[in-house]
N, CA, C and O atoms as a Maestro MAE file, in Angstrom:
{
 s_m_m2io_version
 :::
 2.0.0
}

f_m_ct {
 s_m_title
 :::
 protein
 m_atom[292] {
  # First column is atom index #
  i_m_mmod_type
  r_m_x_coord
  r_m_y_coord
  r_m_z_coord
  i_m_residue_number
  s_m_chain_name
  s_m_pdb_residue_name
  s_m_pdb_atom_name
  i_m_atomic_number
  :::
  1 25 -1.518 2.197 9.530 1 A "MET " " N  " 7
  2 3 -2.819 2.766 9.938 1 A "MET " " CA " 6
  3 2 -3.676 1.663 10.442 1 A "MET " " C  " 6
  4 15 -3.738 0.595 9.832 1 A "MET " " O  " 8
  5 25 -4.342 1.888 11.540 2 A "LYS " " N  " 7
  6 3 -5.231 0.865 12.148 2 A "LYS " " CA " 6
  7 2 -6.627 1.366 12.186 2 A "LYS " " C  " 6
  8 15 -6.874 2.555 12.390 2 A "LYS " " O  " 8
  9 25 -7.543 0.466 11.991 3 A "ASN " " N  " 7
  10 3 -8.960 0.727 12.030 3 A "ASN " " CA " 6
  11 2 -9.483 0.279 13.425 3 A "ASN " " C  " 6
  12 15 -9.034 -0.730 13.968 3 A "ASN " " O  " 8
  13 25 -10.422 1.037 13.976 4 A "LYS " " N  " 7
  14 3 -10.933 0.699 15.309 4 A "LYS " " CA " 6
  15 2 -11.621 -0.678 15.323 4 A "LYS " " C  " 6
  16 15 -11.500 -1.402 16.311 4 A "LYS " " O  " 8
  17 25 -12.314 -1.044 14.290 5 A "SER " " N  " 7
  18 3 -13.030 -2.328 14.250 5 A "SER " " CA " 6
  19 2 -12.160 -3.485 13.780 5 A "SER " " C  " 6
  20 15 -12.492 -4.648 14.009 5 A "SER " " O  " 8
  21 25 -11.069 -3.176 13.136 6 A "PHE " " N  " 7
  22 3 -10.210 -4.247 12.590 6 A "PHE " " CA " 6
  23 2 -8.755 -3.903 12.954 6 A "PHE " " C  " 6
  24 15 -8.199 -2.959 12.393 6 A "PHE " " O  " 8
  25 25 -8.151 -4.620 13.846 7 A "ASP " " N  " 7
  26 3 -6.804 -4.286 14.326 7 A "ASP " " CA " 6
  27 2 -5.729 -4.992 13.493 7 A "ASP " " C  " 6
  28 15 -5.152 -6.004 13.890 7 A "ASP " " O  " 8
  29 25 -5.493 -4.393 12.302 8 A "ALA " " N  " 7
  30 3 -4.428 -4.919 11.422 8 A "ALA " " CA " 6
  31 2 -3.781 -3.708 10.714 8 A "ALA " " C  " 6
  32 15 -4.445 -2.702 10.468 8 A "ALA " " O  " 8
  33 25 -2.533 -3.815 10.403 9 A "SER " " N  " 7
  34 3 -1.828 -2.775 9.697 9 A "SER " " CA " 6
  35 2 -1.774 -3.042 8.199 9 A "SER " " C  " 6
  36 15 -1.482 -4.159 7.771 9 A "SER " " O  " 8
  37 25 -2.051 -2.029 7.416 10 A "VAL " " N  " 7
  38 3 -1.997 -2.103 5.970 10 A "VAL " " CA " 6
  39 2 -0.536 -2.249 5.509 10 A "VAL " " C  " 6
  40 15 -0.259 -2.875 4.485 10 A "VAL " " O  " 8
  41 25 0.390 -1.662 6.280 11 A "ILE " " N  " 7
  42 3 1.784 -1.674 5.959 11 A "ILE " " CA " 6
  43 2 2.324 -3.106 5.856 11 A "ILE " " C  " 6
  44 15 3.230 -3.382 5.070 11 A "ILE " " O  " 8
  45 25 1.764 -3.998 6.649 12 A "ASP " " N  " 7
  46 3 2.219 -5.395 6.678 12 A "ASP " " CA " 6
  47 2 1.970 -6.129 5.358 12 A "ASP " " C  " 6
  48 15 2.586 -7.168 5.118 12 A "ASP " " O  " 8
  49 25 1.081 -5.615 4.493 13 A "ASN " " N  " 7
  50 3 0.776 -6.252 3.219 13 A "ASN " " CA " 6
  51 2 1.745 -5.919 2.116 13 A "ASN " " C  " 6
  52 15 1.689 -6.510 1.037 13 A "ASN " " O  " 8
  53 25 2.658 -4.954 2.376 14 A "TYR " " N  " 7
  54 3 3.558 -4.494 1.330 14 A "TYR " " CA " 6
  55 2 4.999 -4.733 1.704 14 A "TYR " " C  " 6
  56 15 5.358 -4.722 2.881 14 A "TYR " " O  " 8
  57 25 5.832 -4.951 0.687 15 A "LYS " " N  " 7
  58 3 7.263 -5.147 0.884 15 A "LYS " " CA " 6
  59 2 7.919 -3.766 1.162 15 A "LYS " " C  " 6
  60 15 7.419 -2.722 0.746 15 A "LYS " " O  " 8
  61 25 9.033 -3.815 1.867 16 A "LYS " " N  " 7
  62 3 9.686 -2.560 2.246 16 A "LYS " " CA " 6
  63 2 10.748 -2.107 1.246 16 A "LYS " " C  " 6
  64 15 11.329 -1.034 1.404 16 A "LYS " " O  " 8
  65 25 11.009 -2.930 0.203 17 A "PHE " " N  " 7
  66 3 12.023 -2.639 -0.794 17 A "PHE " " CA " 6
  67 2 11.439 -2.800 -2.223 17 A "PHE " " C  " 6
  68 15 10.673 -3.727 -2.484 17 A "PHE " " O  " 8
  69 25 11.800 -1.920 -3.099 18 A "ASP " " N  " 7
  70 3 11.353 -2.012 -4.489 18 A "ASP " " CA " 6
  71 2 12.512 -1.723 -5.391 18 A "ASP " " C  " 6
  72 15 13.308 -0.830 -5.104 18 A "ASP " " O  " 8
  73 25 12.635 -2.463 -6.492 19 A "LEU " " N  " 7
  74 3 13.690 -2.241 -7.471 19 A "LEU " " CA " 6
  75 2 13.016 -1.738 -8.749 19 A "LEU " " C  " 6
  76 15 11.973 -2.254 -9.152 19 A "LEU " " O  " 8
  77 25 13.632 -0.704 -9.396 20 A "ALA " " N  " 7
  78 3 12.997 -0.082 -10.551 20 A "ALA " " CA " 6
  79 2 14.031 0.364 -11.555 20 A "ALA " " C  " 6
  80 15 15.201 0.585 -11.244 20 A "ALA " " O  " 8
  81 25 13.529 0.489 -12.809 21 A "ILE " " N  " 7
  82 3 14.339 1.115 -13.873 21 A "ILE " " CA " 6
  83 2 13.789 2.525 -14.117 21 A "ILE " " C  " 6
  84 15 12.579 2.736 -14.199 21 A "ILE " " O  " 8
  85 25 14.741 3.503 -14.233 22 A "VAL " " N  " 7
  86 3 14.310 4.885 -14.361 22 A "VAL " " CA " 6
  87 2 14.970 5.512 -15.601 22 A "VAL " " C  " 6
  88 15 16.163 5.320 -15.837 22 A "VAL " " O  " 8
  89 25 14.193 6.254 -16.380 23 A "GLY " " N  " 7
  90 3 14.735 6.951 -17.540 23 A "GLY " " CA " 6
  91 2 14.054 8.299 -17.679 23 A "GLY " " C  " 6
  92 15 12.925 8.493 -17.228 23 A "GLY " " O  " 8
  93 25 14.756 9.226 -18.309 24 A "GLY " " N  " 7
  94 3 14.147 10.531 -18.471 24 A "GLY " " CA " 6
  95 2 14.844 11.409 -19.498 24 A "GLY " " C  " 6
  96 15 15.903 11.065 -20.024 24 A "GLY " " O  " 8
  97 25 14.236 12.533 -19.766 25 A "LEU " " N  " 7
  98 3 14.754 13.481 -20.728 25 A "LEU " " CA " 6
  99 2 14.638 14.899 -20.172 25 A "LEU " " C  " 6
  100 15 13.702 15.203 -19.433 25 A "LEU " " O  " 8
  101 25 15.572 15.748 -20.519 26 A "GLY " " N  " 7
  102 3 15.473 17.133 -20.128 26 A "GLY " " CA " 6
  103 2 15.759 18.050 -21.305 26 A "GLY " " C  " 6
  104 15 16.609 17.755 -22.145 26 A "GLY " " O  " 8
  105 25 15.040 19.165 -21.356 27 A "PHE " " N  " 7
  106 3 15.211 20.117 -22.459 27 A "PHE " " CA " 6
  107 2 15.396 21.513 -21.870 27 A "PHE " " C  " 6
  108 15 14.713 21.913 -20.927 27 A "PHE " " O  " 8
  109 25 16.350 22.241 -22.467 28 A "LYS " " N  " 7
  110 3 16.610 23.657 -22.109 28 A "LYS " " CA " 6
  111 2 15.642 24.479 -22.940 28 A "LYS " " C  " 6
  112 15 15.770 24.528 -24.163 28 A "LYS " " O  " 8
  113 25 14.687 25.117 -22.307 29 A "LEU " " N  " 7
  114 3 13.722 25.957 -23.037 29 A "LEU " " CA " 6
  115 2 14.325 27.295 -23.428 29 A "LEU " " C  " 6
  116 15 14.374 27.619 -24.614 29 A "LEU " " O  " 8
  117 25 14.783 28.076 -22.467 30 A "PHE " " N  " 7
  118 3 15.472 29.332 -22.668 30 A "PHE " " CA " 6
  119 2 16.236 29.666 -21.431 30 A "PHE " " C  " 6
  120 15 16.221 28.888 -20.477 30 A "PHE " " O  " 8
  121 25 16.905 30.789 -21.401 31 A "LYS " " N  " 7
  122 3 17.844 31.180 -20.361 31 A "LYS " " CA " 6
  123 2 17.426 30.782 -18.933 31 A "LYS " " C  " 6
  124 15 16.587 31.422 -18.299 31 A "LYS " " O  " 8
  125 25 18.055 29.690 -18.463 32 A "GLY " " N  " 7
  126 3 17.826 29.284 -17.087 32 A "GLY " " CA " 6
  127 2 16.605 28.397 -16.865 32 A "GLY " " C  " 6
  128 15 16.477 27.828 -15.781 32 A "GLY " " O  " 8
  129 25 15.735 28.254 -17.800 33 A "LEU " " N  " 7
  130 3 14.507 27.450 -17.656 33 A "LEU " " CA " 6
  131 2 14.621 26.128 -18.391 33 A "LEU " " C  " 6
  132 15 14.890 26.094 -19.592 33 A "LEU " " O  " 8
  133 25 14.416 25.042 -17.666 34 A "ASN " " N  " 7
  134 3 14.434 23.691 -18.245 34 A "ASN " " CA " 6
  135 2 13.169 22.976 -17.881 34 A "ASN " " C  " 6
  136 15 12.516 23.273 -16.881 34 A "ASN " " O  " 8
  137 25 12.830 21.993 -18.750 35 A "ILE " " N  " 7
  138 3 11.704 21.092 -18.473 35 A "ILE " " CA " 6
  139 2 12.269 19.663 -18.524 35 A "ILE " " C  " 6
  140 15 13.052 19.319 -19.409 35 A "ILE " " O  " 8
  141 25 11.852 18.851 -17.559 36 A "GLU " " N  " 7
  142 3 12.380 17.492 -17.487 36 A "GLU " " CA " 6
  143 2 11.219 16.505 -17.307 36 A "GLU " " C  " 6
  144 15 10.235 16.826 -16.642 36 A "GLU " " O  " 8
  145 25 11.324 15.345 -17.877 37 A "THR " " N  " 7
  146 3 10.363 14.250 -17.670 37 A "THR " " CA " 6
  147 2 11.159 13.010 -17.201 37 A "THR " " C  " 6
  148 15 12.323 12.812 -17.550 37 A "THR " " O  " 8
  149 25 10.471 12.199 -16.401 38 A "ARG " " N  " 7
  150 3 11.083 10.981 -15.864 38 A "ARG " " CA " 6
  151 2 9.992 9.920 -15.713 38 A "ARG " " C  " 6
  152 15 8.873 10.207 -15.287 38 A "ARG " " O  " 8
  153 25 10.355 8.676 -16.080 39 A "TYR " " N  " 7
  154 3 9.452 7.564 -15.890 39 A "TYR " " CA " 6
  155 2 10.177 6.481 -15.114 39 A "TYR " " C  " 6
  156 15 11.331 6.163 -15.399 39 A "TYR " " O  " 8
  157 25 9.489 5.915 -14.128 40 A "SER " " N  " 7
  158 3 10.034 4.860 -13.306 40 A "SER " " CA " 6
  159 2 9.112 3.631 -13.392 40 A "SER " " C  " 6
  160 15 7.901 3.725 -13.190 40 A "SER " " O  " 8
  161 25 9.733 2.465 -13.703 41 A "LEU " " N  " 7
  162 3 8.979 1.210 -13.804 41 A "LEU " " CA " 6
  163 2 9.520 0.239 -12.770 41 A "LEU " " C  " 6
  164 15 10.685 -0.157 -12.822 41 A "LEU " " O  " 8
  165 25 8.667 -0.140 -11.831 42 A "GLY " " N  " 7
  166 3 9.065 -1.094 -10.790 42 A "GLY " " CA " 6
  167 2 9.239 -2.500 -11.391 42 A "GLY " " C  " 6
  168 15 8.433 -2.953 -12.203 42 A "GLY " " O  " 8
  169 25 10.305 -3.163 -10.968 43 A "LEU " " N  " 7
  170 3 10.613 -4.500 -11.444 43 A "LEU " " CA " 6
  171 2 10.126 -5.614 -10.489 43 A "LEU " " C  " 6
  172 15 9.958 -6.762 -10.900 43 A "LEU " " O  " 8
  173 25 9.910 -5.263 -9.241 44 A "SER " " N  " 7
  174 3 9.539 -6.270 -8.270 44 A "SER " " CA " 6
  175 2 8.092 -6.042 -7.790 44 A "SER " " C  " 6
  176 15 7.572 -4.926 -7.813 44 A "SER " " O  " 8
  177 25 7.485 -7.123 -7.366 45 A "GLN " " N  " 7
  178 3 6.127 -7.064 -6.825 45 A "GLN " " CA " 6
  179 2 6.172 -6.364 -5.472 45 A "GLN " " C  " 6
  180 15 7.094 -6.595 -4.690 45 A "GLN " " O  " 8
  181 25 5.189 -5.510 -5.184 46 A "ILE " " N  " 7
  182 3 5.231 -4.765 -3.910 46 A "ILE " " CA " 6
  183 2 4.309 -5.370 -2.833 46 A "ILE " " C  " 6
  184 15 4.378 -4.984 -1.666 46 A "ILE " " O  " 8
  185 25 3.444 -6.322 -3.236 47 A "ARG " " N  " 7
  186 3 2.554 -6.978 -2.274 47 A "ARG " " CA " 6
  187 2 3.246 -8.191 -1.653 47 A "ARG " " C  " 6
  188 15 3.981 -8.906 -2.334 47 A "ARG " " O  " 8
  189 25 3.018 -8.412 -0.408 48 A "GLN " " N  " 7
  190 3 3.623 -9.552 0.287 48 A "GLN " " CA " 6
  191 2 3.082 -10.899 -0.231 48 A "GLN " " C  " 6
  192 15 3.858 -11.834 -0.427 48 A "GLN " " O  " 8
  193 25 1.784 -11.005 -0.451 49 A "ASN " " N  " 7
  194 3 1.187 -12.243 -0.852 49 A "ASN " " CA " 6
  195 2 0.471 -12.023 -2.216 49 A "ASN " " C  " 6
  196 15 -0.687 -11.607 -2.260 49 A "ASN " " O  " 8
  197 25 1.192 -12.312 -3.313 50 A "GLU " " N  " 7
  198 3 0.688 -11.996 -4.655 50 A "GLU " " CA " 6
  199 2 -0.506 -12.932 -5.071 50 A "GLU " " C  " 6
  200 15 -1.379 -12.532 -5.841 50 A "GLU " " O  " 8
  201 25 -0.505 -14.182 -4.535 51 A "THR " " N  " 7
  202 3 -1.541 -15.104 -4.931 51 A "THR " " CA " 6
  203 2 -2.914 -14.736 -4.413 51 A "THR " " C  " 6
  204 15 -3.912 -15.007 -5.081 51 A "THR " " O  " 8
  205 25 -2.993 -14.137 -3.262 52 A "ILE " " N  " 7
  206 3 -4.278 -13.771 -2.672 52 A "ILE " " CA " 6
  207 2 -4.725 -12.350 -3.134 52 A "ILE " " C  " 6
  208 15 -5.875 -12.141 -3.521 52 A "ILE " " O  " 8
  209 25 -3.782 -11.397 -3.078 53 A "PHE " " N  " 7
  210 3 -4.119 -9.990 -3.316 53 A "PHE " " CA " 6
  211 2 -3.907 -9.586 -4.768 53 A "PHE " " C  " 6
  212 15 -4.422 -8.546 -5.176 53 A "PHE " " O  " 8
  213 25 -3.178 -10.354 -5.565 54 A "GLY " " N  " 7
  214 3 -2.865 -9.941 -6.922 54 A "GLY " " CA " 6
  215 2 -1.452 -9.316 -6.978 54 A "GLY " " C  " 6
  216 15 -0.877 -8.967 -5.947 54 A "GLY " " O  " 8
  217 25 -0.919 -9.186 -8.183 55 A "ALA " " N  " 7
  218 3 0.419 -8.655 -8.367 55 A "ALA " " CA " 6
  219 2 0.372 -7.168 -8.654 55 A "ALA " " C  " 6
  220 15 -0.422 -6.723 -9.483 55 A "ALA " " O  " 8
  221 25 1.205 -6.397 -7.986 56 A "TYR " " N  " 7
  222 3 1.251 -4.960 -8.198 56 A "TYR " " CA " 6
  223 2 2.732 -4.556 -8.349 56 A "TYR " " C  " 6
  224 15 3.610 -5.068 -7.653 56 A "TYR " " O  " 8
  225 25 2.973 -3.627 -9.276 57 A "LYS " " N  " 7
  226 3 4.305 -3.010 -9.454 57 A "LYS " " CA " 6
  227 2 4.135 -1.497 -9.458 57 A "LYS " " C  " 6
  228 15 3.099 -0.977 -9.873 57 A "LYS " " O  " 8
  229 25 5.151 -0.808 -8.997 58 A "THR " " N  " 7
  230 3 5.118 0.642 -8.985 58 A "THR " " CA " 6
  231 2 5.405 1.207 -10.369 58 A "THR " " C  " 6
  232 15 6.216 0.664 -11.119 58 A "THR " " O  " 8
  233 25 4.730 2.304 -10.698 59 A "ARG " " N  " 7
  234 3 4.962 3.075 -11.889 59 A "ARG " " CA " 6
  235 2 4.810 4.554 -11.568 59 A "ARG " " C  " 6
  236 15 3.850 4.963 -10.915 59 A "ARG " " O  " 8
  237 25 5.752 5.340 -12.025 60 A "THR " " N  " 7
  238 3 5.697 6.794 -11.753 60 A "THR " " CA " 6
  239 2 6.100 7.566 -13.017 60 A "THR " " C  " 6
  240 15 7.057 7.219 -13.710 60 A "THR " " O  " 8
  241 25 5.325 8.628 -13.286 61 A "PHE " " N  " 7
  242 3 5.659 9.583 -14.359 61 A "PHE " " CA " 6
  243 2 5.741 10.957 -13.749 61 A "PHE " " C  " 6
  244 15 4.819 11.382 -13.052 61 A "PHE " " O  " 8
  245 25 6.842 11.670 -14.002 62 A "GLN " " N  " 7
  246 3 7.061 13.000 -13.465 62 A "GLN " " CA " 6
  247 2 7.328 13.994 -14.540 62 A "GLN " " C  " 6
  248 15 7.946 13.673 -15.556 62 A "GLN " " O  " 8
  249 25 6.856 15.243 -14.328 63 A "ILE " " N  " 7
  250 3 7.190 16.380 -15.186 63 A "ILE " " CA " 6
  251 2 7.717 17.481 -14.237 63 A "ILE " " C  " 6
  252 15 7.037 17.878 -13.291 63 A "ILE " " O  " 8
  253 25 8.925 17.953 -14.510 64 A "ASN " " N  " 7
  254 3 9.555 18.981 -13.677 64 A "ASN " " CA " 6
  255 2 9.822 20.211 -14.495 64 A "ASN " " C  " 6
  256 15 10.279 20.139 -15.636 64 A "ASN " " O  " 8
  257 25 9.526 21.353 -13.889 65 A "LEU " " N  " 7
  258 3 9.905 22.654 -14.462 65 A "LEU " " CA " 6
  259 2 10.990 23.197 -13.570 65 A "LEU " " C  " 6
  260 15 10.767 23.380 -12.373 65 A "LEU " " O  " 8
  261 25 12.191 23.467 -14.133 66 A "VAL " " N  " 7
  262 3 13.359 23.808 -13.328 66 A "VAL " " CA " 6
  263 2 13.882 25.182 -13.767 66 A "VAL " " C  " 6
  264 15 14.031 25.447 -14.960 66 A "VAL " " O  " 8
  265 25 14.158 26.050 -12.785 67 A "TYR " " N  " 7
  266 3 14.820 27.323 -13.098 67 A "TYR " " CA " 6
  267 2 16.149 27.301 -12.403 67 A "TYR " " C  " 6
  268 15 16.205 27.126 -11.186 67 A "TYR " " O  " 8
  269 25 17.243 27.476 -13.155 68 A "LEU " " N  " 7
  270 3 18.600 27.459 -12.640 68 A "LEU " " CA " 6
  271 2 19.040 28.863 -12.261 68 A "LEU " " C  " 6
  272 15 18.953 29.782 -13.075 68 A "LEU " " O  " 8
  273 25 19.512 29.038 -11.033 69 A "LEU " " N  " 7
  274 3 20.004 30.316 -10.573 69 A "LEU " " CA " 6
  275 2 21.522 30.391 -10.735 69 A "LEU " " C  " 6
  276 15 22.225 29.408 -10.502 69 A "LEU " " O  " 8
  277 25 22.012 31.530 -11.126 70 A "LYS " " N  " 7
  278 3 23.443 31.761 -11.241 70 A "LYS " " CA " 6
  279 2 23.958 32.356 -9.947 70 A "LYS " " C  " 6
  280 15 23.403 33.342 -9.463 70 A "LYS " " O  " 8
  281 25 24.979 31.798 -9.387 71 A "LEU " " N  " 7
  282 3 25.581 32.306 -8.168 71 A "LEU " " CA " 6
  283 2 26.759 33.215 -8.514 71 A "LEU " " C  " 6
  284 15 27.586 32.870 -9.357 71 A "LEU " " O  " 8
  285 25 26.831 34.365 -7.867 72 A "LYS " " N  " 7
  286 3 27.928 35.287 -8.106 72 A "LYS " " CA " 6
  287 2 29.140 34.817 -7.283 72 A "LYS " " C  " 6
  288 15 29.004 34.367 -6.146 72 A "LYS " " O  " 8
  289 25 30.348 34.938 -7.906 73 A "LYS " " N  " 7
  290 3 31.582 34.542 -7.177 73 A "LYS " " CA " 6
  291 2 32.257 35.769 -6.640 73 A "LYS " " C  " 6
  292 15 33.303 35.668 -6.000 73 A "LYS " " O  " 8
  :::
 }
 m_bond[291] {
  # First column is bond index #
  i_m_from
  i_m_to
  i_m_order
  :::
  1 1 2 1
  2 2 3 1
  3 3 4 2
  4 3 5 1
  5 5 6 1
  6 6 7 1
  7 7 8 2
  8 7 9 1
  9 9 10 1
  10 10 11 1
  11 11 12 2
  12 11 13 1
  13 13 14 1
  14 14 15 1
  15 15 16 2
  16 15 17 1
  17 17 18 1
  18 18 19 1
  19 19 20 2
  20 19 21 1
  21 21 22 1
  22 22 23 1
  23 23 24 2
  24 23 25 1
  25 25 26 1
  26 26 27 1
  27 27 28 2
  28 27 29 1
  29 29 30 1
  30 30 31 1
  31 31 32 2
  32 31 33 1
  33 33 34 1
  34 34 35 1
  35 35 36 2
  36 35 37 1
  37 37 38 1
  38 38 39 1
  39 39 40 2
  40 39 41 1
  41 41 42 1
  42 42 43 1
  43 43 44 2
  44 43 45 1
  45 45 46 1
  46 46 47 1
  47 47 48 2
  48 47 49 1
  49 49 50 1
  50 50 51 1
  51 51 52 2
  52 51 53 1
  53 53 54 1
  54 54 55 1
  55 55 56 2
  56 55 57 1
  57 57 58 1
  58 58 59 1
  59 59 60 2
  60 59 61 1
  61 61 62 1
  62 62 63 1
  63 63 64 2
  64 63 65 1
  65 65 66 1
  66 66 67 1
  67 67 68 2
  68 67 69 1
  69 69 70 1
  70 70 71 1
  71 71 72 2
  72 71 73 1
  73 73 74 1
  74 74 75 1
  75 75 76 2
  76 75 77 1
  77 77 78 1
  78 78 79 1
  79 79 80 2
  80 79 81 1
  81 81 82 1
  82 82 83 1
  83 83 84 2
  84 83 85 1
  85 85 86 1
  86 86 87 1
  87 87 88 2
  88 87 89 1
  89 89 90 1
  90 90 91 1
  91 91 92 2
  92 91 93 1
  93 93 94 1
  94 94 95 1
  95 95 96 2
  96 95 97 1
  97 97 98 1
  98 98 99 1
  99 99 100 2
  100 99 101 1
  101 101 102 1
  102 102 103 1
  103 103 104 2
  104 103 105 1
  105 105 106 1
  106 106 107 1
  107 107 108 2
  108 107 109 1
  109 109 110 1
  110 110 111 1
  111 111 112 2
  112 111 113 1
  113 113 114 1
  114 114 115 1
  115 115 116 2
  116 115 117 1
  117 117 118 1
  118 118 119 1
  119 119 120 2
  120 119 121 1
  121 121 122 1
  122 122 123 1
  123 123 124 2
  124 123 125 1
  125 125 126 1
  126 126 127 1
  127 127 128 2
  128 127 129 1
  129 129 130 1
  130 130 131 1
  131 131 132 2
  132 131 133 1
  133 133 134 1
  134 134 135 1
  135 135 136 2
  136 135 137 1
  137 137 138 1
  138 138 139 1
  139 139 140 2
  140 139 141 1
  141 141 142 1
  142 142 143 1
  143 143 144 2
  144 143 145 1
  145 145 146 1
  146 146 147 1
  147 147 148 2
  148 147 149 1
  149 149 150 1
  150 150 151 1
  151 151 152 2
  152 151 153 1
  153 153 154 1
  154 154 155 1
  155 155 156 2
  156 155 157 1
  157 157 158 1
  158 158 159 1
  159 159 160 2
  160 159 161 1
  161 161 162 1
  162 162 163 1
  163 163 164 2
  164 163 165 1
  165 165 166 1
  166 166 167 1
  167 167 168 2
  168 167 169 1
  169 169 170 1
  170 170 171 1
  171 171 172 2
  172 171 173 1
  173 173 174 1
  174 174 175 1
  175 175 176 2
  176 175 177 1
  177 177 178 1
  178 178 179 1
  179 179 180 2
  180 179 181 1
  181 181 182 1
  182 182 183 1
  183 183 184 2
  184 183 185 1
  185 185 186 1
  186 186 187 1
  187 187 188 2
  188 187 189 1
  189 189 190 1
  190 190 191 1
  191 191 192 2
  192 191 193 1
  193 193 194 1
  194 194 195 1
  195 195 196 2
  196 195 197 1
  197 197 198 1
  198 198 199 1
  199 199 200 2
  200 199 201 1
  201 201 202 1
  202 202 203 1
  203 203 204 2
  204 203 205 1
  205 205 206 1
  206 206 207 1
  207 207 208 2
  208 207 209 1
  209 209 210 1
  210 210 211 1
  211 211 212 2
  212 211 213 1
  213 213 214 1
  214 214 215 1
  215 215 216 2
  216 215 217 1
  217 217 218 1
  218 218 219 1
  219 219 220 2
  220 219 221 1
  221 221 222 1
  222 222 223 1
  223 223 224 2
  224 223 225 1
  225 225 226 1
  226 226 227 1
  227 227 228 2
  228 227 229 1
  229 229 230 1
  230 230 231 1
  231 231 232 2
  232 231 233 1
  233 233 234 1
  234 234 235 1
  235 235 236 2
  236 235 237 1
  237 237 238 1
  238 238 239 1
  239 239 240 2
  240 239 241 1
  241 241 242 1
  242 242 243 1
  243 243 244 2
  244 243 245 1
  245 245 246 1
  246 246 247 1
  247 247 248 2
  248 247 249 1
  249 249 250 1
  250 250 251 1
  251 251 252 2
  252 251 253 1
  253 253 254 1
  254 254 255 1
  255 255 256 2
  256 255 257 1
  257 257 258 1
  258 258 259 1
  259 259 260 2
  260 259 261 1
  261 261 262 1
  262 262 263 1
  263 263 264 2
  264 263 265 1
  265 265 266 1
  266 266 267 1
  267 267 268 2
  268 267 269 1
  269 269 270 1
  270 270 271 1
  271 271 272 2
  272 271 273 1
  273 273 274 1
  274 274 275 1
  275 275 276 2
  276 275 277 1
  277 277 278 1
  278 278 279 1
  279 279 280 2
  280 279 281 1
  281 281 282 1
  282 282 283 1
  283 283 284 2
  284 283 285 1
  285 285 286 1
  286 286 287 1
  287 287 288 2
  288 287 289 1
  289 289 290 1
  290 290 291 1
  291 291 292 2
  :::
 }
}
């Protein structure tokens, strides 16, 4: 994204690759309905220049509600 008054890209400040550890749990609530949670913790810094901008890592928490459909054969 570029600003009219400042011609620089924000994308250039971030790395294009991130490494993370992911874990989660899933529970069967009742017939065909499941609930799942997942947490992702980034292991690498995502900023190009950590000393000037500070260190940042990605973190994500997800909650999913899943309904499984049965297919007829």
